[in-house]
N, C-alpha and C positions, 0 to 999 in steps of 0.2 A: 430468467435464470436458467430455463431449460436450454436456451440458445447458447449461453456461456458454457454450461456444462457439456453440451454436445460438442461444441468447438474445442474445448479442452480434451475431451475423450478422442476426437479426431487427431488432434496434435499429438497426444500421447501415443496413439496407435501408429500413426505415420512415422513418427520420428523414433520410436523404440524406447521412449522414456520409461525407465524403471524406477524412478525415484518416489512415486506416489504423490503427485503434485497436489497442492491444496489451493494455491492461488496462481494466476498467470497474468502477465503483462506484455504488451507488445513493445519491443525495443527497436532501435534503429536498424539492427541487423537481423531481427527475428524475435521469437518469443523468449521470455524469461519466466521461470517458475520458482515458487517456494515449495520445497518438498516437506513432507510430513515431519521430518526431524528438524526443520527450520533452516536447512541448507539452501542457498540460492544457486540456480543453474541457468545458463544461457545456451540457446540452441545455436550450434555453429555451422549449420547446413547438413550435417550428416550425424551429429551426435550432440550430447549434452556436455558442456564444460561447467565444472563447479566453480562459481565465483566467490562464494563465501561459505564458511563451514557450517556444520550442523549447529543448531541453537541460535542462529543469527536473527531470524525474522518469522513473523506470523502472516505478514501481508506485505505486498509490494506494489508500487506504481511507477511507471517510467513516463517522463514528460520530456520529450526532446531527447537529450543525451543524459538526463539526470534520473538516477535510480533513488527512489524514496522507499524507506522501509519503516515498518512498525515492528520493534524488536519483540522478542519473547519476553515474558515477565521476568524480572529479577527475583531474588529471594524475598523482597518486600512487596512483591506483586506490581511493581512499577514497570511501565513500558515506555520506551523512548521512541521518538521520531528522528530519523537520521536520513541524510542524502549524501550522494557523491556521484561523480561522473561514472557513466556505465563502462568507460574505458579504464577505470582505476582511480587512484587517488585517495586522499584522506576523507574520512567521514566528517560531516557537519552534523552536530547534535543540536536540535532545537530546544527552546525553553520548555520546561514542564507546563502542563495544564493543571497542576495541583492535584487533588485527589480524585479527579475524573477518571473514568474507565475509558480507555481508547479502544474503539471497536473496528474501524476500517480506515485505510489510508487512500488517498488519491492526491492529485495535484492539479493546480489551476495555473496555467502558464508554467513557471518554474518554481512555484511556491507550493508547500504542502497543505493539504486539506485533510482533516480528519473528522470522523463521526465520534462524538463524545457522549458518554452516558454519565450523568451526575448521580452516582449511586447515593443511596439514603435520602434522595430528595424526590419530590413529585414532578420535577422538570422532565419534559421529554428529551429524547436524544436530539443533539444539535450538531450542526456543521460549523467547525472553526477552521478559518484560514490564517496562515502565518503571512504577515506582511514584512518583507525585508526592510522597507524604508522606515517603519516604526519599531521593528524587532519585537513585534508582540503578535499575540493571537486575537482574532476578532470573530465573534459569533456572526455568521452570515445567514443562517436559517435554522429555525427551531422545528421540532416535531418531524424529523427526517428518519427514514428506514434504511436508505441505501444511497451511495454515491458512485459516480462513474465519470470517466474522462473520454471524450472522443474529439479527435482533431484539436487537441489543446483547450476544449471547452468543458467546464464542470456542468454535470447534470446530477440532479438528486430527486428522490421520490419523497414527496411530502403531501399528506392529505389536506393540508390547509392552503393550498395554492389556488 
């Protein structure tokens, strides 16, 4: 976590980002960030271009040319998982995971992956992956604390491996 935080600080200092970045993801043309207000920005080589307005997201992940986001909670506390091409286009909204609390987003290939906390139960946090061929979410690992993607491969921290 120190390395990620240090990397984010270096990017912010070198690029002059003034948005107060919460999350960062590497895109095909450079870094993308989610600002404190939920706006999404992409670095253009000399500055930051706003790609989505404030209130859009709490977390982002980029796999290839797909931007995947975890939205800010709506009035009922529900969060959605959406994706679109980084170059624009319409958002795809994925099916709900029910009453689960969505904590972190990533992707495996071009499919979204999320850490889910089943509130009001004794179940540990789990990783769910969306499969386009079945159009459903599947639990791929339980008892997980963090997920990350590197070179298109999903990694997760779990004490039971």
